[in-house]
Phi, psi and omega in degrees: 000128184281170187293319177294324170299321180293317181295316176306316187281342183236028185295325181295311182290328174296316179295323182291316179291320179292323179294324181294317182292314171307312185300314181296309184299320181290312177302317180291329174289324177298311179303308184300327183290317185293319179294313189286331170298310174308317178291316174310307181301318192285338189232358186289339184285339184253129182304306193288322181295315178302312183297326177298312176300319183295310182292323178298314181285336176289328180295319177302322184287344182279349175283122184307138182301316184296332184285310187294312178305310185302324178288331183284335188298309185296340183275309181256346183087188180282174172092222187286323186303309174302322180301312183292319183289322182289315182295322180295315179303308183295337179276357185286324187297305185299322179297306186298311185296315177296322183295321179287316175304309185294323177293318175293337183273355175297129185302123186298328180293334182285314182292325177291327176290323178294323182291326183297323176278009168099004177292135175296167180305314181296312175304313182304314180298307190282326190257341178244302183293303181298323181290328173288328180274357182297323178307303178294333177294322178290331172293318169312312181298316186296309182297315179302314185299311182299322179295312184291333170315308183281322183292322180304335177294335174291344178303333178306331178300328181258019179069029178282171182279162166118184182282352175303326181300318179291331176279321179287333177291322182289327173295317178296338183240036181299130182111340180272169189303321189248013184298303185300326175297320180292314185292322177291316176299316179294321180292310180295322177299325177283326176298321179291322179295319181294327175290320178300310183302315183296318176304315181298322182286328174299315179298313179296328169304312184294329177280329189254342187250108175315144178303325174293327180285322176296327172297000000 
């Protein structure tokens, strides 16, 4: 059976796996973005605190994904839970680092001007600092999403959702007629999803970043 014949015969299952893969990555990136930006906001004003947040999240990234998921299985069991926890943790570093860098890069004179017209600290953050720091934060989100697309495939080890199941089935049946087709369909599916997500981020950037800031 050729690759395209395999895809045609399994298109329903492949679409289901792709939807689950995309959903898992999207939801974990939302959680990682909220947590990462919150950490950035809480630590960017102090040099040691920002460095500590970056170091802590980078340390998480050094743990092999298969090992982390394996360590989580005895605690939270198989399925979605270890996948969500692992992906959220892995997505933190680019968001935290870029949030700290972006917030520290905001022109101090603009913050002083906002303070001078009577803005509260919260208003300064929400209306001046975060909007100006949004381009690097969005870049961090894009980088994290591309990483999670690949890491999410390992979730199949813990019976998690996504295209990794297709890859693992192919690896487990190496030598059979469709083993290569299974691995290839899962891999290409992840690549296509990564490209679609990245295109969506480009569009979000064009819609949310003023032309002057992009320039």
